[in-house]
C-alpha positions in Angstrom: -11.1 1.4 3.9 -7.4 0.8 3.5 -5.4 3.2 1.3 -1.9 2.6 -0.1 0.6 5.4 0.3 3.7 4.9 -1.9 7.1 6.3 -1.0 10.2 6.8 -3.1 12.7 6.6 -0.2 13.6 4.1 2.5 11.2 5.7 4.9 8.9 8.7 5.4 8.4 10.6 8.7 4.9 10.7 10.2 4.7 14.5 9.6 5.6 14.0 5.9 3.2 11.1 5.7 0.3 13.3 6.9 1.0 15.8 4.2 1.5 13.1 1.5 -1.8 11.5 2.5 -3.5 14.9 2.2 -4.6 14.9 5.8 -2.9 18.2 6.5 -2.1 20.9 3.9 1.4 21.8 5.2 4.2 20.2 7.2 3.9 23.0 9.8 0.5 21.7 10.7 1.8 18.2 11.8 2.7 19.1 15.4 -0.7 20.5 16.1 -2.5 17.7 14.3 -0.6 15.1 16.2 -1.3 16.8 19.5 -5.1 16.9 18.9 -5.7 13.6 17.1 -5.3 9.9 17.9 -2.9 8.1 15.4 -2.0 4.5 15.6 1.2 3.2 13.9 1.3 -0.6 13.8 -1.4 -0.6 16.5 0.6 1.7 18.9 -0.3 5.2 19.8 2.1 7.7 18.1 2.4 11.4 18.3 6.0 12.1 17.2 6.1 13.8 13.8 9.6 12.5 13.2 8.6 8.9 13.7 10.0 6.9 10.7 7.5 4.9 8.7 8.9 2.1 6.5 7.2 0.1 3.8 4.9 -2.4 5.5 3.8 0.1 8.2 0.1 0.5 8.9 -1.2 3.9 10.0 -4.7 4.2 11.4 -6.3 7.6 11.8 -9.9 7.6 13.1 -12.1 9.6 10.7 -9.5 9.4 8.0 -8.9 5.7 7.4 -6.3 3.1 7.5 -3.2 3.6 5.4 -0.5 1.1 4.2 3.0 2.5 3.5 4.6 0.8 0.5 7.7 1.3 -1.6 7.0 2.8 -5.0 9.2 0.1 -6.4 7.1 -2.7 -4.9 3.9 -0.9 -6.1 5.2 -0.9 -9.6 6.2 -4.6 -9.4 2.7 -5.4 -8.2 1.1 -3.6 -11.1 3.4 -5.4 -13.6 2.6 -8.8 -12.0 -1.1 -8.3 -12.5 -0.8 -8.0 -16.3 
């Protein structure tokens, strides 16, 4: 199942993303989580918590799901376009 994660800024780091997606409960857990789990960012293995994720990025985490990073501005536009 693909889940959309909306961001307010130009990018979000992978560590921030994990917290924002409720995969970890605090930012301090990111380093350990990344060391112990497989995460694919746009189909490439990634373990850097500072990796910048921009709108359009796809993050796959086995056991958690597939996530699509989108700008909150484009998310609002999509909602308006559907009405």
